[in-house]
C-alpha positions as CSV (number, residue, x, y, z in Angstrom):
1,X,-164.4,-5.4,-142.6
2,X,-160.8,-6.4,-142.6
3,X,-159.8,-8.8,-140.4
4,X,-156.2,-8.2,-138.4
5,X,-153.3,-10.8,-137.5
6,X,-152.4,-11.4,-134.1
7,X,-149.0,-11.6,-134.1
8,X,-148.6,-12.7,-130.7
9,X,-150.3,-15.8,-131.4
10,X,-148.4,-16.3,-134.6
11,X,-145.2,-16.1,-132.2
12,X,-146.8,-19.0,-130.4
13,X,-147.5,-21.1,-133.1
14,X,-143.9,-20.8,-134.1
15,X,-142.6,-22.1,-130.7
16,X,-144.9,-24.9,-130.3
17,X,-144.5,-25.8,-134.3
18,X,-140.3,-25.8,-133.2
19,X,-140.8,-27.8,-129.6
20,X,-143.4,-29.9,-131.1
21,X,-140.3,-30.6,-134.6
22,X,-137.3,-30.9,-131.5
23,X,-139.7,-33.5,-129.4
24,X,-140.5,-35.4,-132.7
25,X,-136.5,-36.0,-134.2
26,X,-135.3,-36.5,-130.2
27,X,-138.0,-39.5,-130.2
28,X,-136.9,-40.5,-133.4
29,X,-133.2,-40.2,-133.1
30,X,-133.9,-42.6,-129.7
31,X,-136.6,-45.4,-131.1
32,X,-136.3,-45.4,-134.6
33,X,-132.8,-45.1,-135.9
34,X,-131.8,-47.7,-133.9
35,X,-134.3,-50.0,-135.5
36,X,-132.2,-48.8,-138.9
37,X,-128.9,-48.6,-138.6
38,X,-128.1,-50.8,-135.4
39,X,-126.5,-48.4,-132.9
40,X,-127.9,-47.7,-129.8
41,X,-128.2,-43.9,-129.9
42,X,-128.8,-41.9,-125.9
43,X,-129.4,-38.8,-124.3
44,X,-126.9,-36.4,-123.6
45,X,-127.3,-34.2,-120.9
46,X,-127.7,-31.2,-123.1
47,X,-130.6,-33.3,-125.3
48,X,-132.3,-34.1,-122.1
49,X,-132.4,-30.4,-121.0
50,X,-133.7,-29.7,-125.0
51,X,-136.2,-32.0,-124.2
52,X,-137.7,-30.8,-121.1
53,X,-137.6,-27.4,-122.5
54,X,-139.6,-28.6,-125.4
55,X,-142.3,-30.4,-123.3
56,X,-142.4,-27.2,-121.2
57,X,-143.0,-24.6,-124.1
58,X,-145.3,-26.7,-126.6
59,X,-147.8,-27.4,-123.5
60,X,-147.2,-23.3,-122.4
61,X,-147.7,-22.2,-125.8
62,X,-150.7,-24.9,-126.7
63,X,-152.3,-23.5,-123.4
64,X,-151.6,-19.6,-124.4
65,X,-153.3,-20.7,-128.1
66,X,-156.3,-23.0,-126.9
67,X,-157.4,-21.8,-124.0
């Protein structure tokens, strides 16, 4: 018996992985990089918008995948 790949779920998984990587990258840049380099970093308006959008998309894709 052949299993079919649900390409819609593959797309949601890619969105989830991308959103989580953006979230992890932003928190690394804000929390850990200043500790290692000594230079204080901050979020711009664009960074804040992309972080919020990443949280929203990660939540929606997680809900869609694991409902």
